[in-house]
C-alpha positions as CSV (number, residue, x, y, z in Angstrom):
1,M,51.5,89.8,-50.3
2,N,54.4,92.3,-49.0
3,Q,53.3,95.1,-46.4
4,Y,54.3,98.2,-47.4
5,P,56.9,100.2,-45.2
6,T,56.3,103.5,-44.0
7,K,58.5,106.9,-45.1
8,K,60.2,106.1,-41.8
9,Q,61.5,103.0,-42.5
10,I,62.2,103.8,-46.0
11,L,64.1,106.8,-45.0
12,T,65.8,105.5,-41.7
13,Q,68.6,103.4,-43.5
14,Q,70.0,104.6,-47.1
15,P,71.3,101.8,-49.0
16,R,74.4,101.3,-50.8
17,F,75.0,102.3,-54.5
18,N,78.0,101.9,-56.8
19,K,79.4,105.4,-58.0
20,E,78.5,104.2,-61.5
21,T,74.5,103.9,-60.3
22,I,74.7,107.6,-59.3
23,K,77.1,108.7,-61.8
24,L,74.6,107.3,-64.9
25,T,71.6,108.3,-63.1
26,K,72.9,111.8,-63.1
27,L,74.0,111.5,-66.7
28,W,70.4,110.1,-67.8
29,K,69.1,112.8,-65.6
30,T,71.2,115.4,-67.6
31,L,70.2,114.1,-71.1
32,A,66.6,112.9,-70.5
33,L,64.9,115.8,-68.6
34,K,65.9,118.3,-71.4
35,N,62.7,118.8,-72.8
36,W,60.9,116.5,-70.1
37,K,57.6,118.6,-69.9
38,T,57.2,118.8,-73.7
39,D,58.0,115.0,-74.8
40,T,55.1,113.0,-75.5
41,N,54.4,109.6,-73.2
42,Q,55.9,107.5,-76.1
43,T,59.5,109.9,-75.8
44,K,59.5,109.6,-71.9
45,H,58.8,105.6,-72.0
46,H,61.8,105.5,-74.5
47,K,63.8,107.7,-72.2
48,L,62.8,105.7,-69.2
49,K,63.6,102.1,-71.0
50,T,66.9,104.1,-71.5
51,L,67.3,104.1,-67.7
52,I,66.4,100.5,-67.1
53,T,68.9,99.1,-69.4
54,T,71.9,101.6,-68.6
55,L,71.2,100.7,-64.6
56,S,70.7,97.0,-65.0
57,Q,74.1,96.8,-66.8
58,T,75.7,98.9,-64.3
59,N,74.0,96.5,-61.3
60,N,75.2,93.3,-63.4
61,K,71.8,92.3,-64.1
62,T,70.2,91.0,-67.2
63,K,68.0,93.9,-68.7
64,P,64.5,93.3,-68.2
65,K,61.6,93.5,-70.6
66,T,59.8,96.4,-70.8
67,T,56.1,97.1,-71.8
68,T,53.4,99.5,-71.3
69,N,50.0,99.0,-69.3
70,T,47.8,101.1,-67.1
71,E,49.8,101.0,-64.0
72,Y,53.6,100.1,-62.7
73,F,54.3,96.5,-61.7
74,Y,57.3,94.0,-62.1
75,D,56.5,90.4,-63.3
76,P,59.2,88.4,-61.7
77,N,58.1,85.1,-63.7
78,K,58.7,87.1,-66.9
79,K,61.2,89.2,-65.9
80,T,59.0,92.3,-67.4
81,I,58.6,95.6,-65.9
82,H,54.9,97.1,-66.9
83,L,55.3,100.7,-67.0
84,N,51.9,103.0,-66.7
85,I,51.7,104.6,-70.4
86,N,49.4,107.1,-69.0
87,N,52.0,108.5,-66.5
88,P,55.4,108.4,-67.3
89,S,57.2,108.6,-64.0
90,I,60.9,108.2,-63.0
91,I,60.4,107.2,-59.4
92,S,58.4,104.7,-60.3
93,T,60.7,102.9,-63.0
94,L,63.3,103.2,-60.2
95,H,61.2,101.1,-58.1
96,E,60.0,98.2,-60.4
97,L,63.4,98.8,-61.8
98,A,64.7,97.6,-57.9
99,H,62.6,94.6,-57.7
100,H,64.1,93.3,-60.9
101,L,67.2,94.1,-59.5
102,Y,66.9,92.5,-55.6
103,G,63.2,90.7,-55.7
104,P,60.2,91.2,-54.1
105,N,61.0,93.0,-50.7
106,E,59.0,96.4,-50.4
107,I,61.4,97.9,-48.0
108,Q,64.6,97.1,-50.1
109,A,62.7,98.5,-53.4
110,C,60.9,101.6,-51.6
111,R,64.7,102.3,-50.2
112,W,66.8,101.8,-53.4
113,S,64.4,103.5,-55.6
114,I,63.7,106.9,-53.3
115,W,66.9,107.5,-52.1
116,L,68.5,107.1,-55.8
117,F,65.6,109.5,-56.7
118,K,66.8,111.6,-53.9
119,K,70.5,111.9,-54.6
120,C,70.1,112.2,-58.3
121,F,67.0,114.4,-58.4
122,P,66.9,116.6,-55.3
123,E,65.1,119.5,-56.5
124,Q,62.2,117.3,-58.1
125,Y,62.6,115.4,-54.5
126,K,61.5,118.2,-52.7
127,K,58.3,118.8,-55.0
128,L,56.8,115.4,-53.8
129,E,55.2,114.5,-50.5
130,W,54.6,111.4,-48.6
131,K,51.4,109.4,-49.4
132,N,52.0,106.2,-47.4
133,H,55.0,104.8,-48.9
134,L,54.6,106.9,-51.9
135,L,55.7,110.0,-53.3
136,T,53.1,112.0,-55.0
137,K,53.3,115.4,-56.7
138,K,52.3,118.2,-54.1
139,K,49.0,119.4,-54.5
140,H,48.7,122.9,-55.0
141,T,46.1,124.9,-53.0
142,T,44.6,128.5,-54.2
143,I,43.2,131.0,-52.3
144,N,40.5,133.3,-53.9
145,A,40.9,136.9,-53.2
146,P,37.9,138.6,-51.8
């Protein structure tokens, strides 16, 4: 089993992206995020599958199969990305796509997905916090006035 990399290991080296990957991810963002907050999970998953298809083609890979599950993971034997039905996530989708594109290496998958997210979704990236090798939504703390 692969050991998960640290934040420092992930951010130390930016991977190379072809220009089309950046361009098409930003185009997808413009189209897909318009109604993201009000979209159903089913609609979000449809949009994520479009991103998977687009980036697979851009990176000269056969499009993987996709299915919904209760967690995110990539099955290399069946070339299938499992998307969490309860939690549509762009960054988790990019991470599993990176496994499809580049194999089981965790540091490579983390670097590719996190750097691509950081470059294409800078405002959303700022709203996340590191929890080990994962990026999660910041927990807002409220202070009650006396």
